[in-house]
Residue frames relative to the residue before (quaternion, step in Angstrom):
aa qw qx qy qz dx dy dz
M 1.0000 0.0000 0.0000 0.0000 0.00 0.00 0.00
T 0.3967 -0.7370 0.4921 0.2395 3.53 -0.81 0.82
R 0.6233 -0.5459 0.3644 0.4251 3.63 -1.13 0.22
R 0.6127 0.5345 -0.3650 0.4536 3.49 1.13 -0.78
S 0.6662 0.5117 -0.3268 0.4330 3.67 0.85 -0.83
I 0.6358 0.5348 -0.3271 0.4502 3.48 1.06 -0.85
L 0.6281 0.5749 -0.3106 0.4225 3.63 1.10 -0.88
G 0.7613 0.3625 -0.1399 0.5190 3.44 1.04 -1.02
L 0.3541 0.8053 -0.4353 0.1914 3.54 1.13 0.11
V 0.7131 0.4775 -0.2357 0.4560 3.47 0.81 -1.21
P 0.6928 0.4553 -0.2897 0.4783 3.60 0.74 -0.92
A 0.6588 0.4989 -0.3405 0.4484 3.57 0.98 -0.74
L 0.6305 0.5260 -0.3485 0.4521 3.60 0.96 -0.60
L 0.6604 0.5153 -0.2820 0.4678 3.53 1.03 -0.82
Q 0.6417 0.5108 -0.3017 0.4861 3.49 1.02 -0.91
A 0.6647 0.5099 -0.3244 0.4391 3.69 0.86 -0.90
S 0.6928 0.4853 -0.2927 0.4459 3.57 1.02 -0.68
N 0.7671 0.2836 -0.1394 0.5584 3.48 1.27 -0.23
P 0.0395 0.8637 -0.5001 0.0488 3.52 0.64 1.08
E 0.5895 0.5843 -0.3609 0.4253 3.48 1.24 -0.31
L 0.4649 0.6894 -0.4286 0.3533 3.61 1.14 -0.24
P 0.4475 -0.6716 0.4991 0.3156 3.67 -0.93 0.72
D 0.4876 -0.6171 0.5608 0.2588 3.38 -1.54 0.49
L 0.5967 -0.5872 0.4171 0.3538 3.62 -1.06 0.71
Q 0.6236 0.5693 -0.3340 0.4188 3.56 1.09 -0.69
S 0.5614 0.5974 -0.3979 0.4119 3.57 1.26 -0.13
V 0.7491 0.3304 -0.2179 0.5312 3.53 1.19 -0.38
P 0.3938 -0.7615 0.4607 0.2297 3.59 -0.52 1.05
P 0.4570 -0.6774 0.4667 0.3384 3.67 -0.77 0.81
D 0.2335 -0.7457 0.5972 0.1810 3.57 -1.26 0.35
L 0.6875 0.3857 -0.2510 0.5617 3.57 1.34 0.09
V 0.0609 -0.7508 0.6545 0.0647 3.54 -1.10 0.75
I 0.4035 -0.7254 0.5195 0.2028 3.59 -0.85 1.09
P 0.4687 -0.6713 0.4775 0.3189 3.56 -0.70 1.05
P 0.5318 -0.5993 0.5029 0.3242 3.59 -1.24 0.71
V 0.5590 -0.5494 0.4873 0.3851 3.59 -1.27 0.38
A 0.1251 -0.8253 0.5498 0.0319 3.60 -0.76 1.07
P 0.5136 -0.6514 0.4366 0.3483 3.57 -1.02 0.51
G 0.6799 0.5419 -0.3345 0.3636 3.58 -1.14 0.04
P 0.6792 -0.4816 0.3321 0.4433 3.58 -1.18 0.07
A 0.6642 -0.4867 0.4023 0.4001 3.51 -1.43 0.35
A 0.0815 0.7714 -0.6206 0.1142 3.51 -1.02 0.87
P 0.6555 -0.5060 0.3553 0.4337 3.64 -1.12 0.46
G 0.8423 0.1619 -0.1787 0.4820 3.55 -1.10 0.95
K 0.6417 0.5045 -0.3599 0.4518 3.60 1.19 0.24
R 0.2633 -0.7160 0.6303 0.1442 3.53 -1.36 0.68
V 0.0313 0.8464 -0.5265 0.0734 3.61 -0.26 1.17
R 0.4700 -0.6543 0.5347 0.2552 3.49 -1.42 0.51
L 0.0423 -0.8079 0.5854 -0.0535 3.49 -0.83 1.17
T 0.1153 -0.7761 0.6135 0.0891 3.59 -1.23 0.47
L 0.5097 -0.6232 0.5172 0.2904 3.57 -1.07 0.76
P 0.6231 -0.5627 0.3801 0.3882 3.62 -1.03 0.70
D 0.6498 0.5395 -0.3367 0.4163 3.66 0.88 -0.77
Y 0.7561 0.3898 -0.1918 0.4895 3.56 1.22 -0.52
Q 0.3079 0.7480 -0.5143 0.2850 3.56 1.21 0.26
G 0.7684 0.3165 -0.2294 0.5067 3.58 -0.80 0.94
T 0.6758 0.3687 -0.2947 0.5661 3.58 1.29 0.11
E 0.5849 -0.5726 0.4453 0.3629 3.50 -1.36 -0.02
V 0.4695 0.6590 -0.4769 0.3433 3.62 1.13 -0.13
H 0.1440 0.7792 -0.5852 0.1723 3.62 -0.71 1.11
H 0.1897 -0.7368 0.6296 0.1576 3.47 -1.59 0.12
L 0.3412 -0.7340 0.5352 0.2415 3.57 -1.15 0.07
L 0.1457 -0.7771 0.6120 0.0201 3.48 -1.17 0.87
Y 0.0832 -0.7656 0.6379 0.0103 3.55 -0.92 1.04
L 0.1834 -0.7447 0.6390 0.0599 3.50 -1.15 1.06
P 0.4385 -0.7070 0.4686 0.2971 3.55 -0.76 0.85
P 0.6798 -0.5244 0.2891 0.4235 3.60 -1.11 0.65
D 0.7284 0.4317 -0.2455 0.4720 3.66 1.01 -0.76
W 0.2888 0.8065 -0.4875 0.1686 3.61 1.24 0.10
S 0.0379 0.7705 -0.6350 0.0404 3.53 -1.12 0.78
P 0.4491 -0.6913 0.4709 0.3139 3.62 -0.90 0.63
R 0.6181 0.6006 -0.3493 0.3677 3.57 1.20 -0.26
K 0.7215 0.3633 -0.2539 0.5319 3.65 1.26 0.10
R 0.4880 -0.6270 0.5149 0.3218 3.55 -1.30 0.11
W 0.1791 -0.8070 0.5606 0.0492 3.61 -0.94 0.85
P 0.3996 -0.6741 0.5337 0.3180 3.52 -0.95 0.70
V 0.3335 -0.7524 0.5551 0.1204 3.61 -1.17 0.55
I 0.0429 -0.7252 0.6796 0.1016 3.47 -1.11 0.72
V 0.2098 -0.7595 0.6139 0.0467 3.44 -0.82 1.28
E 0.0462 -0.8489 0.5266 0.0003 3.72 -0.70 0.93
Y 0.1590 -0.7542 0.6281 0.1070 3.50 -1.27 0.61
A 0.4229 -0.7218 0.4991 0.2260 3.60 -0.90 0.95
G 0.5789 -0.5764 0.4564 0.3526 3.44 -1.54 0.24
N 0.6897 -0.4571 0.3301 0.4544 3.48 -1.22 -0.08
G 0.4716 -0.6323 0.5337 0.3049 3.57 -1.29 0.52
N 0.7827 0.3826 -0.2794 0.4037 3.49 -1.43 0.05
Y 0.4804 0.6588 -0.4117 0.4071 3.43 1.23 0.67
R 0.1933 0.7443 -0.6262 0.1288 3.67 -0.98 0.96
N 0.0852 -0.8141 0.5725 0.0480 3.59 -0.93 0.80
E 0.7085 -0.4682 0.3007 0.4340 3.63 -1.24 0.25
F 0.6868 0.4553 -0.3441 0.4501 3.68 1.01 -0.30
G 0.5986 -0.5968 0.3531 0.4011 3.64 1.21 0.34
D 0.4314 0.6715 -0.5027 0.3321 3.63 1.11 0.34
V 0.0611 -0.8266 0.5591 -0.0212 3.51 -0.86 1.00
S 0.0396 0.7794 -0.6238 -0.0418 3.61 -0.97 0.64
D 0.2052 -0.7991 0.5549 0.1064 3.61 -0.80 1.01
G 0.5384 -0.6753 0.3974 0.3101 3.56 1.22 0.19
S 0.5508 0.6413 -0.3814 0.3741 3.69 1.18 0.16
V 0.5872 -0.5358 0.4659 0.3887 3.50 -1.25 0.40
E 0.6144 0.5610 -0.3654 0.4173 3.59 1.01 -0.80
G 0.6813 0.5126 -0.2891 0.4353 3.75 0.98 -0.73
S 0.4509 0.6935 -0.4486 0.3385 3.67 1.14 0.03
R 0.0101 -0.8289 0.5592 0.0093 3.64 -1.11 0.68
L 0.4982 0.7209 -0.3956 0.2750 3.59 1.17 -0.43
G 0.6986 0.4893 -0.2588 0.4533 3.56 1.00 -0.89
F 0.6464 0.5023 -0.3337 0.4676 3.45 1.03 -0.65
G 0.6650 0.5190 -0.2850 0.4552 3.56 0.97 -0.99
A 0.6581 0.5269 -0.3070 0.4416 3.51 0.94 -0.98
S 0.7403 0.3910 -0.2095 0.5052 3.66 0.93 -0.91
G 0.3383 -0.7046 0.5418 0.3090 3.63 1.05 -0.73
G 0.5911 -0.6217 0.3241 0.3988 3.50 1.23 0.46
K 0.6698 0.4348 -0.2729 0.5365 3.62 1.41 0.33
G 0.8356 0.2791 -0.2138 0.4220 3.43 -1.36 0.75
F 0.7395 0.3475 -0.1872 0.5453 3.63 1.14 -0.26
L 0.3331 -0.5888 0.6754 0.2935 3.57 -1.40 0.41
W 0.1027 -0.7580 0.6416 0.0573 3.55 -1.22 0.68
L 0.0706 -0.8052 0.5864 -0.0527 3.40 -0.73 1.37
C 0.1727 -0.7851 0.5920 0.0579 3.62 -0.61 1.10
L 0.1063 -0.8478 0.5193 0.0174 3.58 -0.36 1.07
P 0.4328 -0.7031 0.5055 0.2506 3.70 -1.17 0.67
F 0.3799 -0.5556 0.6720 0.3089 3.41 -1.61 0.12
V 0.2777 -0.8478 0.4362 0.1176 3.50 -0.47 1.17
N 0.1839 -0.7383 0.6427 0.0892 3.57 -0.81 1.06
Q 0.1834 -0.8569 0.4729 0.0917 3.44 0.18 1.30
R 0.5912 0.5761 -0.3553 0.4386 3.65 1.11 -0.74
D 0.7928 0.3031 -0.1778 0.4979 3.69 0.74 -0.93
G 0.3687 -0.7381 0.4779 0.3015 3.61 1.28 -0.15
V 0.6039 0.5176 -0.4145 0.4422 3.58 0.70 1.07
N 0.5544 -0.5682 0.4491 0.4100 3.57 -1.22 0.23
Q 0.4369 -0.7236 0.4802 0.2343 3.55 -0.93 0.87
A 0.2771 -0.7983 0.5024 0.1832 3.62 -0.52 1.00
L 0.7913 0.2326 -0.1325 0.5497 3.59 1.09 -0.60
W 0.8333 -0.0155 -0.1006 0.5434 3.52 -0.71 1.25
W 0.8209 -0.4143 0.1855 0.3464 3.57 -1.34 -0.32
G 0.3326 -0.6673 0.5913 0.3073 3.64 0.92 -0.51
D 0.7584 -0.2928 0.2694 0.5162 3.55 -1.09 -1.02
V 0.3697 -0.7609 0.4852 0.2214 3.58 -0.26 1.29
E 0.6780 0.5105 -0.3108 0.4279 3.69 0.72 -0.78
A 0.6587 0.4897 -0.2752 0.5006 3.47 1.15 -0.85
T 0.6520 0.4947 -0.3309 0.4698 3.53 0.96 -0.76
V 0.6338 0.5137 -0.3394 0.4683 3.75 0.97 -0.72
A 0.6538 0.5139 -0.3042 0.4647 3.58 1.05 -0.92
Y 0.6549 0.5017 -0.3143 0.4697 3.65 0.98 -0.81
C 0.6142 0.5318 -0.3691 0.4513 3.57 1.01 -0.70
R 0.6972 0.5058 -0.2932 0.4148 3.52 0.74 -1.07
R 0.6775 0.4704 -0.2892 0.4859 3.58 1.04 -0.89
A 0.6746 0.4847 -0.3316 0.4473 3.68 0.87 -0.71
V 0.6587 0.4600 -0.3546 0.4782 3.61 0.92 -0.63
A 0.6164 0.5123 -0.3768 0.4644 3.68 0.91 -0.66
S 0.6524 0.5511 -0.3104 0.4176 3.60 0.95 -0.87
V 0.6637 0.5137 -0.2683 0.4729 3.47 1.05 -1.00
C 0.6696 0.4618 -0.3111 0.4916 3.58 0.95 -0.80
R 0.6763 0.4923 -0.3062 0.4544 3.57 0.96 -0.71
E 0.7940 0.3871 -0.1550 0.4423 3.55 0.65 -1.06
F 0.8199 0.2281 -0.0788 0.5192 3.59 1.06 -0.82
G 0.6201 -0.6378 0.3072 0.3381 3.52 1.22 0.63
G 0.2971 0.7522 -0.5351 0.2442 3.58 1.15 0.56
D 0.3915 -0.7035 0.5432 0.2382 3.56 -1.05 0.84
P 0.3330 -0.7802 0.4817 0.2199 3.64 -0.46 1.10
R 0.6240 0.5078 -0.3322 0.4924 3.61 1.35 -0.17
A 0.7532 0.3526 -0.1809 0.5251 3.57 1.25 0.01
V 0.3415 0.7312 -0.4890 0.3311 3.55 0.99 1.00
I 0.1712 -0.8139 0.5550 0.0152 3.55 -0.58 1.30
L 0.2139 -0.7786 0.5803 0.1060 3.71 -0.69 0.81
A 0.0652 0.7956 -0.5948 0.0945 3.55 -0.64 1.22
G 0.0949 0.7846 -0.6092 0.0648 3.63 -1.22 0.39
F 0.3461 -0.7056 0.5969 0.1615 3.44 -1.44 0.66
S 0.8679 0.0315 -0.0370 0.4943 3.61 -1.10 0.88
R 0.8035 0.1220 -0.0393 0.5814 3.56 -0.17 -1.20
G 0.6772 0.4944 -0.2898 0.4616 3.49 1.10 -0.81
A 0.5681 0.5841 -0.3501 0.4622 3.53 1.25 -0.40
I 0.6351 0.4691 -0.3008 0.5349 3.56 1.10 -0.80
A 0.6494 0.5317 -0.3292 0.4327 3.70 0.97 -0.73
C 0.4556 0.6672 -0.4584 0.3703 3.56 1.15 -0.22
N 0.7400 0.2955 -0.1688 0.5802 3.53 1.10 -0.85
Y 0.6940 0.5088 -0.3139 0.4012 3.60 0.61 -1.07
I 0.7509 0.3052 -0.2037 0.5491 3.57 1.01 -0.62
G 0.7154 0.5097 -0.2504 0.4070 3.52 0.87 -1.24
L 0.7740 0.2534 -0.1363 0.5641 3.51 1.23 -0.68
H 0.1967 0.8427 -0.4746 0.1610 3.50 1.21 0.65
D 0.7647 -0.1221 0.0873 0.6266 3.57 1.01 -0.83
D 0.6969 -0.4762 0.3209 0.4296 3.57 -1.28 0.09
S 0.5847 0.5945 -0.3899 0.3907 3.62 1.08 -0.41
I 0.7448 0.3586 -0.2066 0.5235 3.58 1.02 -0.60
A 0.5965 0.6080 -0.3821 0.3584 3.58 0.94 -0.85
G 0.6784 0.5308 -0.3272 0.3885 3.68 0.90 -0.68
L 0.5443 0.6762 -0.3929 0.3036 3.57 1.20 -0.27
W 0.7445 0.5061 -0.1955 0.3892 3.52 1.12 -0.84
R 0.3526 -0.7039 0.5849 0.1952 3.49 -1.16 0.82
A 0.7880 -0.1041 0.1154 0.5957 3.70 1.02 -0.69
F 0.3396 -0.7608 0.5395 0.1212 3.45 -1.36 0.34
I 0.0667 -0.7923 0.6033 0.0623 3.63 -1.09 0.73
P 0.0009 0.8145 -0.5783 0.0469 3.58 0.04 1.25
Y 0.0026 -0.7991 0.6009 0.0167 3.71 -0.69 0.94
S 0.8812 0.0357 -0.1013 0.4604 3.42 -0.92 1.26
H 0.7714 0.0218 -0.2051 0.6020 3.38 0.17 1.65
Y 0.0241 -0.7717 0.6334 0.0530 3.65 -1.24 0.39
D 0.5588 -0.6321 0.4196 0.3348 3.55 -0.91 0.83
G 0.8047 0.2742 -0.2639 0.4557 3.50 -0.91 1.09
V 0.5258 0.6251 -0.4296 0.3849 3.58 1.21 -0.27
R 0.7708 0.1614 -0.0711 0.6122 3.48 0.87 -0.87
T 0.2549 -0.8142 0.5169 0.0694 3.60 -0.94 1.02
T 0.6178 0.5480 -0.3484 0.4434 3.72 1.27 -0.06
W 0.3466 0.7122 -0.5633 0.2351 3.69 0.90 0.41
P 0.5063 -0.7134 0.4085 0.2605 3.52 -1.04 0.71
Y 0.5902 0.5422 -0.4067 0.4386 3.62 0.69 1.02
P 0.6485 -0.5149 0.3962 0.3967 3.60 -1.16 0.33
A 0.8499 0.2011 -0.1465 0.4644 3.56 -1.29 0.64
A 0.3594 0.6945 -0.5309 0.3265 3.66 1.10 0.71
D 0.4905 0.7061 -0.4215 0.2885 3.62 1.16 -0.26
R 0.6386 -0.5591 0.3496 0.3967 3.60 -1.17 0.29
D 0.6442 0.5277 -0.3293 0.4450 3.57 1.04 -0.66
S 0.6208 0.5199 -0.3119 0.4969 3.58 1.05 -0.67
A 0.6640 0.5258 -0.2724 0.4567 3.55 0.97 -1.04
L 0.6768 0.4882 -0.2918 0.4674 3.57 1.09 -0.80
A 0.5844 0.5362 -0.3762 0.4790 3.56 1.11 -0.59
R 0.6618 0.4860 -0.3273 0.4677 3.66 0.91 -0.70
L 0.6597 0.5336 -0.2933 0.4405 3.54 0.95 -1.01
Q 0.6427 0.5417 -0.3489 0.4144 3.60 1.08 -0.54
R 0.5853 0.5407 -0.3635 0.4825 3.53 1.35 -0.29
L 0.4985 0.6511 -0.4516 0.3515 3.71 1.12 -0.12
Q 0.0781 -0.8824 0.4626 0.0354 3.55 1.18 -0.64
G 0.7519 -0.4769 0.1883 0.4145 3.48 0.95 1.22
R 0.4456 0.6773 -0.4874 0.3241 3.67 1.16 0.12
P 0.6210 -0.6138 0.3552 0.3340 3.52 -1.20 0.74
V 0.0918 -0.7772 0.6224 0.0131 3.50 -1.17 0.83
F 0.1825 -0.7426 0.6363 0.1013 3.58 -0.99 0.99
L 0.0555 -0.8282 0.5575 0.0098 3.55 0.12 1.30
C 0.0654 0.8147 -0.5724 0.0658 3.59 -0.62 1.03
Q 0.0749 -0.8050 0.5841 -0.0722 3.49 -1.13 0.79
E 0.4226 -0.6546 0.5374 0.3226 3.64 -0.91 0.61
V 0.8206 0.1950 -0.2204 0.4900 3.56 -1.11 1.05
T 0.8169 -0.2546 0.1707 0.4886 3.63 0.37 -0.99
V 0.3022 -0.7554 0.5527 0.1805 3.54 -1.08 0.69
E 0.4138 0.7677 -0.4366 0.2209 3.60 1.26 -0.15
P 0.6228 0.5140 -0.3953 0.4378 3.76 0.79 -0.55
S 0.6664 0.4703 -0.3120 0.4872 3.57 0.96 -0.84
R 0.6501 0.4978 -0.3496 0.4553 3.68 0.85 -0.68
S 0.6761 0.4994 -0.3085 0.4453 3.56 0.94 -0.76
Y 0.6258 0.5302 -0.3185 0.4752 3.50 1.13 -0.69
L 0.7131 0.4431 -0.2826 0.4639 3.65 0.85 -0.83
E 0.5880 0.5453 -0.3633 0.4742 3.51 1.12 -0.47
A 0.6512 0.5334 -0.2955 0.4518 3.54 1.01 -0.93
T 0.6230 0.5393 -0.3579 0.4394 3.70 1.01 -0.65
G 0.3618 -0.7487 0.4975 0.2471 3.68 1.04 -0.46
L 0.5298 0.6357 -0.4282 0.3631 3.54 1.15 0.23
A 0.4121 -0.6768 0.5370 0.2894 3.63 -0.82 0.76
G 0.1024 0.7905 -0.5979 0.0848 3.44 -1.13 0.72
S 0.3657 -0.7038 0.5521 0.2570 3.49 -1.32 0.19
F 0.0698 0.8462 -0.5017 0.1654 3.59 0.36 1.46
T 0.0734 -0.7214 0.6842 0.0784 3.60 -0.96 0.87
F 0.1951 -0.7859 0.5844 0.0525 3.53 -0.74 1.23
Q 0.0084 -0.8170 0.5674 -0.1027 3.53 -0.61 1.21
P 0.2105 -0.7432 0.6233 0.1218 3.65 -0.47 1.20
V 0.2361 -0.7377 0.6127 0.1569 3.55 -1.16 0.70
G 0.3579 -0.8354 0.4040 0.1042 3.49 -0.45 1.27
F 0.5193 0.5692 -0.4483 0.4532 3.41 0.92 1.06
R 0.5648 -0.6306 0.4313 0.3119 3.64 -1.15 0.52
N 0.6132 0.6287 -0.3205 0.3550 3.56 1.26 -0.52
H 0.3084 -0.6647 0.6477 0.2087 3.45 -1.34 0.62
N 0.3805 0.7122 -0.3957 0.4374 3.50 0.66 1.28
D 0.2857 -0.7777 0.5297 0.1815 3.63 -0.77 0.92
A 0.4111 0.7334 -0.4441 0.3097 3.61 1.23 0.16
W 0.4654 0.6280 -0.4927 0.3824 3.73 1.14 0.01
V 0.6465 0.5000 -0.3913 0.4230 3.71 0.85 -0.48
L 0.5875 0.4972 -0.3849 0.5093 3.78 1.15 0.11
R 0.7049 0.4308 -0.2890 0.4837 3.64 1.11 0.23
D 0.4993 -0.6458 0.5016 0.2863 3.50 -1.15 0.68
V 0.2383 0.7421 -0.5694 0.2613 3.61 0.31 1.29
P 0.6845 -0.4969 0.3609 0.3928 3.53 -1.49 0.50
E 0.6699 0.5203 -0.3468 0.4002 3.64 0.91 -0.89
R 0.6347 0.4912 -0.3558 0.4788 3.68 1.09 -0.62
R 0.6118 0.5435 -0.3745 0.4359 3.53 0.90 -0.66
A 0.6386 0.5155 -0.3138 0.4775 3.64 0.97 -0.99
L 0.6578 0.5136 -0.3416 0.4322 3.60 0.88 -0.87
R 0.6859 0.4757 -0.2931 0.4663 3.60 0.91 -0.92
S 0.5984 0.5376 -0.3451 0.4836 3.63 1.06 -0.57
W 0.6761 0.4692 -0.2792 0.4948 3.59 0.87 -0.89
L 0.6469 0.5052 -0.3438 0.4562 3.61 0.95 -0.68
A 0.6296 0.5365 -0.3212 0.4610 3.54 1.00 -0.80
R 0.6686 0.4777 -0.3110 0.4776 3.61 0.91 -0.86
V 0.6153 0.5398 -0.3646 0.4439 3.64 0.87 -0.76
L 0.7371 0.4428 -0.2672 0.4350 3.62 0.76 -0.92
R 0.6126 0.5198 -0.3334 0.4933 3.56 1.38 -0.42
S 0.6580 0.5411 -0.3173 0.4165 3.52 0.96 -0.57
P 0.5302 -0.6227 0.4562 0.3507 3.67 -1.01 0.49
R 0.4645 -0.6831 0.4809 0.2938 3.55 -0.97 0.67
């Protein structure tokens, strides 16, 4: 079995068992993500930025400021990790593994009221964003901590309202990176993993994919809210989490399309409405 087929195995099996599910293309989008623009960050723009330690390399992240952004107030922040690159399936779903390909944060917020920060997996040796899996895990964790601190310091991000989201590889990263150690685990108010969850499957081709390692990461969650969503069914994730015996605040949301694709958040569908309602409740509740 090739690496590409391994990466797509779970969504492919789910899709094959539910051929009657609609395709995303049957619902027209009502949101268009702004293109990456040159120049400094400004209201309504999505710009490419690089941390000082990585100037002169291709390692970079993206920051979007909402149209009504002002430095005089605090803003909730959605931090996002992308899926693996080199992915394509028979339904035309494509992931190139880039920060530019992320969608969840924009769809969840509608492009309003939130800062949206798309972060890289860092390939420190080659000085590039890693398209497939993690790159240098410690460098990725450090980049995340510094980028979040920078956005909160320079653009008014509220450190008490930082949400971590991710699609596919990025969904696993919500725990694999976001709960990697105590230094990063404390950053997050809540989590939005879409399509996969750390620990459900133990045959991924990277270190510490085993259940014991995943459970050690999960213990750092400490009851914070999770909107766990998955195309077709969330039951494998629900069963895994119940078997751990850990208490948590999980909302399970199946996404009723056959696609392994995060573009459902760009459409006015019940799943997106549920996500936005959950997000509003999380931000209203005391931390």
